[in-house]
C-alpha positions in Angstrom: 191.3 311.4 270.8 188.0 310.2 269.4 188.7 311.7 266.0 192.1 310.0 265.8 190.5 306.7 266.7 187.9 307.2 263.9 190.7 308.0 261.4 192.6 304.9 262.6 189.5 302.7 262.1 188.9 304.2 258.6 192.5 303.6 257.6 192.4 299.9 258.8 189.1 299.4 257.0 190.5 300.9 253.8 193.6 298.7 254.1 191.5 295.6 254.5 189.2 296.6 251.7 192.2 297.2 249.3 194.1 294.1 250.4 194.6 291.9 247.3 193.9 288.1 247.2 195.2 286.5 244.0 195.4 290.0 242.5 191.8 290.9 243.4 190.8 293.5 246.1 189.2 291.9 249.2 186.4 294.5 248.9 185.6 293.5 245.4 185.4 289.8 246.4 183.1 290.8 249.4 180.8 292.7 247.0 180.5 289.7 244.6 179.8 287.3 247.5 177.3 289.7 248.9 175.5 290.1 245.6 175.3 286.3 245.3 173.9 286.0 248.8 171.3 288.7 248.0 170.3 286.9 244.7 170.0 283.6 246.7 167.6 285.3 249.1 165.6 286.9 246.3 165.4 283.5 244.6 164.2 281.8 247.8 161.7 284.6 248.5 160.3 284.1 245.0 159.8 280.4 245.7 158.3 281.3 249.0 155.7 283.5 247.5 154.9 281.2 244.5 155.1 277.6 245.8 155.5 277.4 249.5 152.3 277.1 251.4 153.3 275.2 254.5 152.5 276.5 258.0 156.2 276.8 258.8 157.1 278.7 255.6 158.4 281.7 257.7 160.8 279.4 259.5 161.6 277.8 256.2 162.4 281.1 254.6 164.8 282.3 257.4 166.4 279.0 258.4 170.1 278.8 257.4 169.9 274.9 257.1 166.8 275.2 255.0 168.6 277.8 252.8 171.4 275.3 252.2 168.9 272.6 251.4 166.7 274.6 249.1 169.0 277.0 247.2 172.2 277.6 249.1 174.1 274.7 247.5 173.0 275.9 244.0 174.3 279.4 244.7 177.6 278.0 246.0 177.9 276.2 242.6 177.0 279.4 240.7 179.5 281.4 242.7 182.2 278.9 241.9 181.2 278.9 238.2 181.2 282.7 238.3 184.8 282.8 239.6 186.0 280.5 236.9 184.2 282.3 234.1 185.4 285.7 235.4 189.0 284.3 235.4 188.5 283.3 231.7 186.9 286.6 230.6 188.9 289.1 232.6 192.3 287.4 233.0 192.9 284.7 230.3 191.2 286.7 227.6 191.9 290.2 229.0 193.8 291.3 225.9 190.9 290.3 223.6 188.8 293.1 222.0 185.6 293.7 223.9 183.2 292.4 221.2 185.1 289.1 221.2 184.8 288.7 224.9 181.1 289.5 224.7 180.7 286.8 222.1 182.4 284.4 224.4 179.5 284.8 226.9 177.2 283.0 224.4 179.4 279.9 224.9 179.8 280.3 228.7 176.2 281.2 229.5 174.9 277.7 228.7 177.7 276.1 230.7 176.8 278.3 233.7 173.1 277.4 233.4 173.9 273.7 233.2 176.0 273.9 236.4 173.3 275.8 238.2 170.6 273.5 236.9 171.6 269.9 236.1 174.8 270.1 238.2 172.9 271.3 241.2 170.2 268.6 240.8 172.9 265.9 240.6 174.7 267.1 243.8 171.3 267.5 245.6 170.4 263.9 244.8 173.7 262.7 246.1 173.1 264.5 249.5 169.3 263.7 249.4 168.4 267.4 249.2 165.2 268.5 247.6 165.0 270.5 244.3 162.3 271.8 241.9 160.7 269.3 239.6 158.5 269.2 236.6 157.3 272.6 235.3 158.9 274.3 238.3 162.4 273.5 236.8 162.1 276.6 234.6 163.0 278.7 237.6 166.4 276.9 237.7 167.0 277.9 234.1 165.6 281.4 234.1 167.0 282.7 237.4 170.7 281.5 236.8 170.5 283.0 233.3 169.3 286.3 234.8 171.9 286.3 237.5 174.7 285.6 235.0 173.6 288.5 232.7 173.2 290.9 235.6 176.5 290.2 237.4 178.7 290.0 234.2 177.1 293.3 232.9 178.2 294.8 236.3 181.7 293.3 235.9 182.1 294.8 232.4 180.8 298.1 233.6 183.2 298.1 236.6 186.1 297.1 234.3 185.2 300.1 232.0 185.0 302.4 235.0 188.4 301.3 236.4 190.0 301.6 232.9 188.5 305.0 232.4 189.7 306.2 235.8 193.2 304.9 235.1 193.1 306.7 231.7 192.0 310.0 233.4 194.8 309.6 236.0 197.4 309.0 233.3 196.2 312.0 231.3 196.4 314.2 234.4 199.9 312.9 235.2 201.0 313.4 231.6 199.6 317.0 231.7 201.6 317.6 234.9 204.7 316.2 233.3 204.2 318.3 230.2 203.6 321.4 232.4 206.9 320.7 234.3 208.7 320.2 231.0 207.2 323.5 229.7 208.4 325.3 232.8 211.8 323.7 232.4 211.9 324.9 228.8 211.0 328.4 229.8 213.8 328.4 232.3 216.2 327.0 229.8 215.2 329.7 227.3 216.1 332.5 229.6 219.5 332.7 228.2 220.4 329.6 226.1 222.4 331.6 223.6 224.8 332.6 226.4 225.6 328.9 227.1 226.2 328.2 223.3 228.3 331.4 223.0 230.4 330.2 225.9 231.0 326.8 224.2 231.9 328.6 220.9 234.3 330.9 222.8 236.0 327.9 224.5 236.2 326.1 221.1 237.7 329.1 219.5 240.3 329.4 222.2 241.5 325.8 221.8 244.6 325.5 219.6 244.0 323.8 216.2 246.4 321.0 217.0 244.0 319.9 219.9 241.3 318.8 217.4 240.1 316.0 219.7 239.3 318.5 222.5 237.5 320.8 220.1 235.3 317.9 219.0 234.5 317.0 222.6 233.4 320.6 223.3 231.3 320.6 220.1 229.7 317.3 221.1 229.0 318.6 224.6 227.3 321.7 223.1 225.2 319.4 220.9 224.1 317.5 224.0 222.9 320.6 225.7 221.1 321.7 222.6 219.3 318.4 222.2 218.3 318.4 225.9 216.7 321.9 225.4 214.9 320.5 222.3 213.7 317.5 224.4 212.0 319.9 226.9 210.1 321.5 224.0 209.0 318.5 221.8 207.0 315.4 222.7 208.4 313.3 219.8 211.6 313.3 217.7 212.9 311.0 214.9 214.7 307.9 216.1 217.7 309.2 214.0 218.0 312.3 216.2 217.8 310.3 219.4 220.5 307.9 218.2 222.8 310.8 217.2 222.4 312.2 220.7 223.2 308.8 222.2 226.3 308.4 219.9 227.6 311.8 220.9 227.1 310.9 224.6 228.9 307.6 224.1 231.7 309.3 222.1 232.4 311.5 225.1 232.3 308.5 227.5 234.7 306.6 225.2 237.2 309.5 225.5 237.1 308.9 229.2 237.1 305.1 229.3 239.3 304.7 226.1 239.6 300.9 225.3 237.6 300.0 228.3 234.3 300.8 226.6 233.2 299.2 223.4 230.0 300.2 221.6 227.7 298.5 219.1 224.5 300.0 217.6 222.3 297.8 215.4 219.3 299.4 213.8 217.6 299.1 210.4 217.8 302.3 208.3 214.1 302.0 207.5 213.3 302.6 211.2 215.2 305.9 211.6 212.2 308.0 210.7 210.1 306.5 213.5 208.9 309.1 216.1 209.8 308.4 219.7 209.9 310.4 222.9 213.2 312.3 223.3 215.8 311.3 225.9 214.3 307.8 226.1 217.4 305.8 225.4 220.1 307.9 226.9 219.2 307.3 230.6 219.3 303.6 230.0 222.6 303.8 228.2 224.0 306.0 230.9 222.9 303.5 233.6 224.8 300.7 231.7 228.0 302.9 231.6 227.8 304.3 235.1 226.6 301.2 237.0 227.6 298.3 234.7 230.9 299.1 232.9 232.6 301.8 235.1 233.1 299.5 238.2 235.0 297.0 236.2 238.8 297.4 235.7 238.7 295.6 232.3 235.6 297.6 231.2 233.0 296.0 228.9 230.7 296.4 225.9 227.3 298.0 225.4 225.0 296.8 222.6 222.0 298.8 221.4 219.6 296.8 219.2 216.5 298.4 217.7 214.1 296.3 215.5 210.5 296.0 214.4 209.6 292.6 215.9 205.8 293.1 215.2 204.2 295.4 212.7 203.9 298.8 214.3 205.8 297.7 217.4 209.4 299.0 217.9 211.6 296.9 220.2 214.6 298.3 222.0 217.3 296.2 223.7 220.3 297.6 225.7 222.8 294.9 226.7 226.0 295.4 228.7 228.7 293.1 230.0 229.0 295.0 233.2 228.6 293.9 236.8 224.9 293.1 236.4 222.1 293.6 238.9 221.1 291.1 241.6 217.9 292.7 243.0 216.1 294.0 239.9 213.0 295.1 241.9 215.1 297.4 244.1 217.0 299.0 241.2 213.7 299.7 239.4 212.5 301.6 242.5 215.8 303.5 243.3 217.4 304.0 240.0 216.5 307.5 238.7 217.1 306.8 235.0 215.3 303.4 235.1 212.3 304.5 237.2 211.8 307.7 235.2 211.9 305.8 231.9 209.5 303.2 233.4 207.0 305.9 234.3 207.2 307.5 230.8 206.6 304.1 229.1 203.7 303.3 231.4 202.0 306.7 230.9 202.6 307.0 227.1 202.5 303.5 225.8 201.2 301.3 228.6 204.5 299.5 228.3 207.3 298.7 230.8 211.0 297.9 231.2 212.0 294.3 231.3 215.3 293.6 233.1 217.1 290.3 232.7 220.6 288.8 233.1 223.1 288.9 230.2 225.4 286.0 229.6 228.0 285.4 230.9 227.5 288.6 232.9 225.8 292.0 232.7 222.3 293.3 232.3 219.7 293.4 229.5 217.1 296.1 229.4 214.2 295.7 227.0 211.0 297.6 226.1 208.6 298.1 223.2 206.6 301.0 222.0 
């Protein structure tokens, strides 16, 4: 009973700690506020030891009202400035290279000091609070500068730690995926020739006048062969992936006949690009199965591949099917979409973007 209560308290604490406010964990906010409170106390303790000589200095040191009068207001301003600068450095400029963000601190540090120094003095005078004067003002320049450097050094170290942990997790997950793929390849290699021999036997038994059927069996054999290759290789030329997708769509067109129209647009210069195998087919299959198939009149699928930015390959799969109302749910429940999303996240830190096609249908986009 006691153990279960302890576990329940730990789970509730962990839940509160990890609860996000504006995308930031509550625990992280609590640590930053706590560090600012600690630095405020250290600052007051420094003043207490250097300048305060009144008989009531112990009461002055520990009194909450005296804290607000002496330095609390200043640290509230510094905490506000910290939040704004953190948002600029780690949100607005998060895609900048590290050395550019570090250089940005040379512009933001003087702003922080001015808020903690002159800004604090101005507010104090409005509320008739006291503040340091004369030669003592150096503390209100030195201490905020020191606090700024310490806390943002900790922020950057924490960012590096989180990024490194995420990278380690991704590498572990990729290794697990690779291991599963290797096991799948081993299983597939147990007797792959038997499967191909069966296809060849079936092909040979089909009369010559049924050429269309012979082609379908040959295409199906090629599909299985490519899937086996996909379990062995991490990357394949875009040309091979498109050949695989075309064979799959050719088979689907035999089933749907005029109800399925296909368009593939890709520059020949991009066909040598290396991409993960079986990346496009699940998305195309999703369009056929869930978009076009439910419609009596059928529809069209457009596959567009282009180099929008140097070194960045952009993929777009459009269909004129029934579309998707709740795109969040379909990303979580759709096997083809969710698996492709995971692969993109782990391998390229990219993601699928789902949007509505006009006048109807779905658009799936991603870049690698």
